[in-house]
Backbone as JSON, one array per atom type, in Angstrom:
{
  "sequence": "MKESDLRITGERVYLRPITDSKEDTENIIRWRNSETVRPYFIYQKPFTEAGHKQWLEKEIFSGKGFQFIVCKNTDDKPIGCTYLRDYDPHTRKAEYGVFLGEPEEKGKGIGKEILNLTLQFAFGELNLHKVFARAFADNMPSVMSFLKCGFEKEAHLRDEEFINGEYRDIVLLGKINPDEIMKG",
  "N": [[-20.3, -10.07, 6.38], [-19.86, -6.87, 4.53], [-18.08, -5.53, 2.26], [-18.68, -3.19, 1.93], [-18.38, -2.27, 5.31], [-16.28, -3.05, 5.86], [-13.86, -2.31, 8.64], [-10.61, -2.22, 9.47], [-9.16, -1.34, 12.65], [-6.97, 0.3, 14.34], [-4.42, 2.12, 16.78], [-3.43, 4.05, 16.27], [-4.97, 5.09, 14.0], [-7.84, 4.25, 11.23], [-8.25, 1.54, 8.68], [-9.72, 2.17, 5.74], [-12.26, 0.71, 3.55], [-11.73, 2.04, -0.1], [-13.79, 4.23, -1.98], [-15.88, 5.36, -4.58], [-15.84, 7.62, -4.43], [-16.52, 11.65, -4.51], [-15.21, 12.8, -2.68], [-13.01, 11.31, -1.85], [-11.87, 10.6, -4.35], [-10.85, 12.53, -5.25], [-9.4, 13.46, -3.39], [-7.03, 11.26, -3.46], [-6.29, 11.77, -6.14], [-4.66, 14.11, -5.53], [-3.29, 13.79, -3.23], [-1.37, 11.57, -4.57], [-0.25, 13.11, -6.72], [1.12, 14.89, -5.38], [4.83, 16.39, -4.4], [5.74, 15.24, -2.34], [5.03, 12.27, -2.73], [4.55, 11.52, -5.0], [7.51, 10.56, -6.15], [8.85, 8.76, -5.03], [6.96, 6.64, -6.23], [6.89, 4.18, -9.0], [5.28, 4.85, -11.52], [5.62, 7.39, -12.54], [3.6, 9.43, -14.0], [1.73, 12.8, -14.35], [-1.55, 11.68, -11.85], [-4.76, 11.76, -13.27], [-8.14, 11.94, -12.81], [-9.52, 10.22, -15.07], [-7.68, 8.41, -15.02], [-7.23, 7.57, -12.15], [-9.63, 6.63, -12.21], [-10.07, 4.25, -13.38], [-8.46, 2.3, -12.9], [-10.01, 2.19, -9.55], [-11.95, 0.78, -11.3], [-10.67, -1.22, -13.2], [-8.74, -3.54, -11.3], [-9.37, -2.64, -8.42], [-12.1, -3.3, -7.59], [-12.84, -5.37, -9.15], [-12.4, -7.05, -8.14], [-8.91, -7.92, -8.25], [-7.96, -6.2, -6.71], [-7.09, -4.39, -3.78], [-8.06, -1.58, -1.61], [-7.55, 0.66, 0.87], [-8.34, 3.56, 2.19], [-7.33, 5.16, 4.22], [-7.5, 6.81, 7.66], [-7.49, 8.68, 10.7], [-7.99, 8.41, 13.92], [-9.16, 9.89, 15.56], [-9.93, 12.29, 14.63], [-11.36, 11.46, 12.14], [-9.81, 11.98, 9.78], [-9.04, 11.63, 6.27], [-5.74, 10.5, 5.8], [-4.23, 9.23, 3.58], [-3.7, 6.56, 2.1], [-3.64, 2.7, 1.22], [-3.02, -0.45, 0.07], [-3.66, -3.71, -1.57], [-2.86, -5.45, -4.5], [-2.98, -6.58, -7.27], [-3.53, -9.19, -6.49], [-3.26, -12.67, -6.23], [-5.82, -15.36, -5.75], [-4.93, -18.61, -5.87], [-2.29, -18.43, -5.94], [-1.81, -17.0, -3.7], [-0.69, -14.94, -3.1], [-0.23, -11.15, -2.86], [0.39, -7.75, -3.99], [1.87, -5.5, -1.66], [1.16, -1.64, -0.76], [1.35, 1.44, -0.42], [0.54, 5.06, 0.99], [1.15, 8.06, 2.92], [-0.73, 10.5, 2.67], [-0.71, 12.95, 3.73], [1.25, 15.26, 4.33], [2.04, 16.69, 6.83], [2.23, 14.24, 8.44], [4.23, 12.43, 8.17], [6.85, 11.08, 9.79], [5.56, 10.18, 12.5], [5.78, 7.11, 12.1], [3.47, 6.17, 11.96], [3.45, 5.0, 9.39], [4.34, 2.42, 9.61], [1.83, 0.86, 11.61], [-0.35, 1.08, 9.52], [1.1, -0.34, 8.4], [0.56, -2.84, 9.06], [-1.47, -3.21, 9.95], [-2.37, -3.73, 7.39], [-1.32, -6.17, 7.07], [-2.23, -7.65, 8.75], [-5.1, -8.22, 7.87], [-4.72, -9.0, 4.92], [-3.14, -11.28, 5.73], [-4.55, -12.51, 7.73], [-7.79, -11.94, 7.07], [-7.64, -12.5, 3.96], [-6.26, -14.6, 4.22], [-3.51, -14.61, 2.69], [-0.59, -15.99, 1.58], [1.98, -14.72, 1.57], [3.17, -11.62, 1.25], [4.23, -9.39, -0.4], [6.64, -6.4, -1.56], [7.42, -4.08, -3.69], [10.44, -1.5, -3.48], [12.09, 1.66, -4.05], [15.32, 1.14, -4.08], [16.7, 2.98, -3.13], [15.42, 4.22, -0.96], [15.54, 4.75, 1.87], [14.16, 4.79, 4.6], [11.41, 4.59, 3.37], [11.75, 0.98, 3.05], [13.46, 0.23, 5.57], [11.25, 0.31, 6.92], [9.38, -1.65, 5.95], [11.7, -4.18, 6.47], [11.31, -3.49, 9.41], [9.34, -4.15, 9.76], [9.08, -7.31, 9.99], [9.15, -7.69, 7.84], [11.23, -9.72, 4.76], [14.39, -8.64, 2.89], [14.58, -9.86, -0.84], [15.27, -9.45, -2.99], [17.17, -7.31, -4.83], [17.8, -5.3, -7.59], [18.78, -4.09, -9.86], [19.32, -1.1, -11.98], [16.66, -1.05, -12.26], [14.55, 0.06, -13.25], [14.32, 2.94, -15.77], [13.86, 5.97, -15.04], [12.67, 9.59, -15.31], [15.03, 10.18, -16.64], [17.4, 8.81, -15.76], [18.01, 5.19, -14.67], [17.14, 3.54, -11.8], [17.7, 1.39, -8.98], [15.86, -1.62, -7.78], [14.16, -2.64, -4.76], [13.45, -5.96, -3.68], [10.62, -7.34, -1.08], [9.72, -9.28, 0.89], [6.73, -11.17, 2.69], [6.14, -13.62, 4.28], [3.19, -15.56, 5.54], [3.22, -15.23, 8.93], [1.58, -17.46, 10.34], [1.85, -19.89, 8.77], [4.72, -20.37, 9.36], [4.92, -20.81, 11.54], [3.67, -23.29, 11.83], [4.82, -24.82, 10.28]],
  "CA": [[-20.33, -8.74, 6.82], [-20.24, -5.95, 3.4], [-16.92, -5.02, 2.37], [-18.34, -1.51, 2.58], [-18.91, -2.26, 6.48], [-15.37, -3.33, 6.96], [-13.11, -1.16, 8.83], [-9.86, -2.2, 10.22], [-8.86, -0.07, 13.4], [-5.04, 0.82, 14.44], [-3.97, 3.04, 17.87], [-3.86, 6.16, 15.75], [-5.19, 4.69, 13.01], [-7.91, 2.68, 10.94], [-8.49, 1.41, 7.23], [-12.04, 1.82, 5.5], [-12.32, 0.65, 1.83], [-11.99, 3.19, -0.98], [-15.59, 4.39, -2.99], [-15.39, 5.87, -5.67], [-16.63, 9.46, -3.86], [-16.13, 12.66, -5.14], [-13.71, 13.09, -1.67], [-12.1, 9.91, -2.38], [-11.28, 10.62, -5.63], [-10.15, 13.93, -5.09], [-7.88, 12.52, -2.23], [-6.25, 10.3, -4.4], [-5.72, 12.14, -7.06], [-3.77, 15.25, -4.69], [-2.23, 12.45, -3.12], [-0.62, 10.78, -5.71], [0.02, 13.98, -7.94], [2.37, 15.49, -4.51], [5.69, 16.49, -4.29], [6.21, 14.29, -0.52], [4.54, 11.09, -2.66], [4.91, 11.02, -6.7], [9.34, 10.71, -6.55], [8.81, 7.64, -4.59], [6.04, 5.31, -7.07], [7.7, 3.86, -10.52], [4.8, 4.98, -11.85], [5.91, 9.04, -12.41], [3.16, 10.38, -14.95], [0.47, 13.13, -13.07], [-2.57, 10.64, -11.99], [-5.71, 11.5, -13.46], [-9.85, 11.68, -12.57], [-9.99, 9.17, -15.29], [-6.86, 6.57, -14.09], [-8.48, 6.6, -11.43], [-11.92, 5.36, -11.6], [-10.39, 2.87, -14.86], [-8.45, 2.14, -11.54], [-11.02, 1.28, -9.27], [-12.9, -0.36, -12.22], [-10.06, -2.6, -13.4], [-8.24, -3.51, -10.39], [-9.97, -2.79, -6.99], [-13.86, -3.34, -7.62], [-13.38, -6.37, -10.08], [-11.4, -8.14, -6.86], [-8.01, -8.0, -8.54], [-7.28, -5.95, -5.64], [-7.83, -4.09, -2.38], [-7.52, -0.93, -1.3], [-8.08, 1.5, 1.48], [-7.85, 5.42, 2.76], [-5.98, 5.48, 6.13], [-7.69, 7.74, 8.44], [-7.05, 9.29, 11.64], [-9.07, 7.68, 14.35], [-8.98, 11.19, 16.61], [-11.38, 13.29, 13.76], [-11.49, 10.93, 10.72], [-9.13, 12.66, 8.46], [-8.05, 10.87, 5.64], [-4.06, 11.02, 5.57], [-3.38, 8.4, 3.15], [-4.23, 5.22, 1.46], [-2.86, 1.45, 1.62], [-4.01, -1.83, -1.17], [-3.27, -5.05, -1.94], [-3.12, -5.23, -5.7], [-2.6, -8.55, -8.11], [-4.17, -10.43, -5.7], [-3.98, -13.95, -7.04], [-5.73, -15.97, -4.87], [-4.9, -19.59, -6.25], [-0.99, -18.71, -5.52], [-2.06, -17.15, -2.34], [0.1, -13.54, -2.47], [-0.41, -9.22, -3.95], [2.05, -6.78, -4.08], [1.91, -4.47, -1.05], [1.37, -0.07, -1.32], [0.79, 2.35, 0.09], [1.44, 6.03, 0.82], [0.69, 8.75, 3.64], [-0.63, 11.97, 1.74], [-0.94, 14.7, 4.32], [2.98, 15.15, 4.56], [2.2, 16.43, 8.61], [1.34, 13.42, 9.0], [5.1, 11.17, 7.68], [8.25, 10.54, 10.51], [5.35, 9.76, 13.47], [6.07, 5.75, 12.39], [2.24, 5.53, 11.12], [3.38, 3.6, 8.11], [4.22, 0.73, 10.46], [0.92, 0.95, 12.15], [-0.08, 0.69, 8.56], [1.91, -1.54, 7.02], [0.73, -4.08, 10.2], [-3.13, -3.38, 10.12], [-3.38, -3.95, 5.9], [-0.96, -7.58, 7.04], [-3.9, -8.46, 9.49], [-6.1, -8.28, 6.05], [-4.02, -9.51, 4.35], [-3.02, -12.98, 6.52], [-6.38, -13.18, 8.58], [-9.08, -12.04, 6.2], [-7.81, -13.36, 2.96], [-5.6, -15.82, 3.64], [-2.96, -14.76, 1.61], [1.13, -17.52, 2.34], [2.97, -13.79, 0.97], [2.78, -10.08, 0.92], [5.52, -8.87, -1.31], [6.32, -5.13, -1.76], [8.9, -3.24, -4.08], [10.72, 0.26, -2.48], [13.49, 1.98, -4.51], [16.99, 0.79, -3.13], [17.78, 4.72, -2.11], [13.97, 5.18, -0.35], [15.7, 3.81, 3.25], [13.15, 4.36, 5.38], [10.79, 2.66, 3.21], [12.77, -0.56, 3.18], [13.62, 0.27, 7.15], [9.91, -0.4, 7.98], [9.49, -3.05, 5.69], [12.32, -5.35, 7.72], [11.25, -3.53, 11.11], [7.56, -5.3, 10.27], [9.54, -8.32, 9.88], [9.66, -8.19, 5.54], [12.63, -9.85, 4.35], [15.15, -8.68, 1.65], [14.24, -11.27, -1.52], [16.21, -9.04, -3.93], [17.95, -5.97, -5.44], [17.22, -5.19, -9.08], [20.51, -2.66, -10.41], [18.57, -0.69, -13.3], [15.53, -1.61, -12.65], [13.33, 1.13, -13.52], [13.69, 3.36, -16.13], [12.67, 7.12, -14.58], [13.01, 10.68, -15.29], [16.64, 10.3, -16.97], [17.7, 7.68, -14.84], [17.85, 4.27, -14.16], [16.77, 3.01, -10.63], [17.44, 0.2, -8.34], [14.4, -1.88, -6.67], [14.46, -3.39, -3.5], [12.31, -6.84, -3.68], [11.13, -7.7, 0.02], [8.79, -10.33, 1.13], [6.93, -11.23, 4.01], [5.43, -15.55, 4.54], [1.9, -15.52, 6.94], [3.61, -15.61, 10.03], [1.06, -18.61, 10.92], [2.39, -20.43, 8.38], [5.63, -20.75, 9.24], [4.21, -21.93, 12.69], [3.27, -24.85, 11.16], [6.39, -25.84, 9.71]],
  "C": [[-19.64, -8.11, 4.9], [-18.51, -6.24, 3.66], [-16.96, -3.27, 2.74], [-18.26, -1.23, 3.96], [-17.53, -2.49, 6.91], [-14.64, -1.94, 7.54], [-12.52, -1.91, 9.87], [-9.17, -0.62, 11.02], [-7.61, -0.76, 14.51], [-5.4, 1.78, 16.36], [-4.25, 4.51, 17.53], [-4.81, 6.0, 14.72], [-6.47, 4.12, 12.13], [-8.05, 2.99, 9.2], [-10.24, 1.24, 6.94], [-11.48, 1.51, 4.03], [-12.61, 2.08, 1.3], [-14.09, 3.14, -1.13], [-14.98, 5.46, -4.27], [-16.21, 7.44, -5.43], [-15.91, 10.01, -4.35], [-14.36, 13.44, -3.76], [-12.69, 12.07, -1.92], [-11.63, 10.27, -2.87], [-10.05, 11.96, -5.74], [-8.93, 13.94, -4.45], [-6.62, 11.76, -2.85], [-4.93, 10.62, -5.07], [-4.56, 13.71, -6.61], [-2.4, 14.66, -4.25], [-1.06, 13.2, -3.91], [0.46, 11.35, -6.83], [1.26, 15.04, -7.4], [3.82, 15.46, -4.41], [6.92, 15.15, -3.42], [5.86, 12.7, -1.14], [5.08, 10.71, -4.11], [6.0, 10.14, -6.65], [8.97, 9.68, -6.17], [8.03, 6.67, -5.2], [7.01, 5.35, -8.06], [7.02, 4.89, -11.61], [4.58, 6.59, -11.54], [4.69, 10.13, -12.96], [1.88, 10.59, -14.05], [-1.28, 12.2, -13.43], [-3.41, 11.89, -11.83], [-7.4, 11.39, -13.02], [-9.72, 10.62, -13.52], [-9.24, 7.87, -15.02], [-7.15, 6.31, -13.78], [-9.17, 5.92, -11.23], [-10.92, 4.37, -12.9], [-9.22, 1.93, -13.4], [-8.44, 0.96, -10.67], [-11.69, 0.67, -10.17], [-13.02, -1.65, -12.61], [-9.29, -3.38, -12.28], [-9.27, -3.73, -9.02], [-11.46, -3.41, -7.05], [-13.86, -4.64, -8.61], [-13.08, -7.25, -9.52], [-10.22, -8.4, -7.15], [-6.84, -7.71, -7.0], [-8.1, -5.16, -4.56], [-7.21, -2.79, -1.87], [-8.6, 0.38, -0.46], [-7.84, 2.69, 1.89], [-7.98, 4.74, 3.97], [-7.14, 7.01, 7.12], [-7.53, 7.61, 9.63], [-7.79, 9.26, 12.76], [-9.77, 9.05, 14.89], [-9.95, 12.23, 15.61], [-11.57, 12.57, 12.29], [-11.48, 11.07, 9.79], [-8.68, 11.82, 7.98], [-6.63, 11.4, 5.62], [-3.65, 10.19, 4.37], [-3.83, 7.12, 2.41], [-3.28, 4.36, 1.46], [-3.44, 0.66, 0.47], [-2.28, -2.45, -1.11], [-3.7, -5.0, -3.45], [-2.01, -6.24, -5.76], [-2.41, -9.15, -7.01], [-4.55, -12.0, -6.19], [-3.79, -14.62, -5.9], [-5.39, -17.9, -4.75], [-3.16, -19.74, -5.75], [-0.76, -17.44, -4.18], [-1.14, -15.57, -2.07], [-0.07, -12.43, -3.12], [0.75, -9.43, -3.26], [1.09, -6.09, -2.77], [1.93, -2.88, -1.5], [0.65, 0.94, -0.95], [1.71, 4.0, 0.73], [0.41, 7.55, 1.84], [0.79, 10.28, 2.54], [-0.17, 13.35, 2.32], [0.93, 14.72, 5.22], [3.02, 15.64, 6.27], [2.62, 15.24, 9.08], [2.93, 12.07, 9.09], [5.72, 11.53, 9.38], [7.1, 10.04, 11.53], [5.51, 7.97, 13.14], [4.42, 5.35, 12.86], [2.29, 5.04, 10.19], [3.26, 2.31, 8.87], [3.17, 0.44, 10.46], [-0.38, 0.71, 11.05], [-0.57, -0.07, 7.81], [0.91, -3.01, 7.98], [-0.64, -3.85, 10.23], [-3.68, -3.57, 8.35], [-2.37, -5.48, 6.24], [-1.88, -8.05, 7.97], [-4.98, -8.73, 8.42], [-5.77, -8.72, 5.31], [-4.2, -11.17, 4.35], [-4.34, -13.2, 7.01], [-7.67, -13.27, 7.79], [-8.55, -12.62, 5.0], [-7.36, -14.5, 2.95], [-4.38, -15.83, 3.26], [-1.33, -15.77, 2.49], [2.1, -15.77, 2.12], [2.63, -12.33, 0.72], [3.79, -10.11, 0.76], [5.63, -6.89, -1.39], [7.8, -4.57, -2.62], [9.46, -1.96, -3.39], [12.02, 0.45, -3.92], [14.46, 2.02, -4.19], [17.11, 2.1, -2.36], [16.29, 5.42, -0.56], [14.36, 4.19, 0.99], [14.65, 3.96, 4.1], [11.47, 3.64, 5.21], [11.33, 1.44, 3.89], [12.9, -0.68, 5.24], [12.52, -0.16, 7.78], [9.53, -0.99, 7.33], [10.13, -4.07, 6.75], [12.04, -4.85, 8.85], [10.41, -5.07, 10.71], [7.62, -6.78, 9.46], [9.39, -9.1, 7.66], [11.51, -8.74, 5.7], [13.02, -9.16, 2.74], [15.46, -9.46, -0.13], [15.48, -10.62, -2.55], [17.09, -8.02, -4.13], [18.54, -5.97, -6.79], [18.24, -3.79, -9.34], [19.56, -2.77, -12.1], [17.94, -0.95, -13.69], [14.6, -0.58, -14.03], [14.53, 2.41, -14.51], [13.27, 4.83, -15.87], [13.48, 8.79, -14.64], [14.49, 10.99, -16.14], [17.6, 9.46, -16.91], [17.26, 6.59, -14.67], [18.0, 3.73, -13.01], [16.65, 1.75, -9.8], [16.34, 0.45, -7.63], [14.59, -2.79, -5.92], [13.3, -4.83, -3.44], [12.28, -6.62, -2.33], [9.73, -8.71, 0.45], [8.5, -10.38, 2.53], [6.09, -12.87, 3.97], [4.51, -15.07, 5.6], [3.18, -16.25, 7.33], [2.84, -17.2, 10.86], [1.11, -19.82, 10.63], [3.47, -21.24, 8.87], [5.73, -21.38, 10.54], [4.16, -22.45, 12.97], [3.65, -25.24, 11.3], [5.54, -26.12, 8.35]]
}
């Protein structure tokens, strides 16, 4: 199966590979620059079309990462994005990221479904050993979502990032492929 044919379907949403289409680019830029998304990212600068295209070329289309547009099953409406970055086939690990770009979709448990679908791809298709994530320590909804999906808190990094004139703590979370844990 070609990657462009890949579709990972859940109860309420599905994931499809991102493209360099005008629609995907406009959505990513709008979402990443919104006040409901940008404050939760370490990279706080305004997101541009040029920056997005560079990210796609250097990280996604080069095979260093995998990025998906999250769409609703009911009407195919794009509502967010999920990705695995810094994919390392040797150590079999990658960093997870996600954002819901449409504010009306937040607080409905969709984030947990997106995380589980991405883990299904990471552990099933990529055969990763570990998926890890970073979150601001004060972003409790995000941290709790990871914990509910079986991630473990691995570290609390004090004053790790300097953003908008203040130091912010970062929590590192990780999940080992459950199939490998079962094998012992």
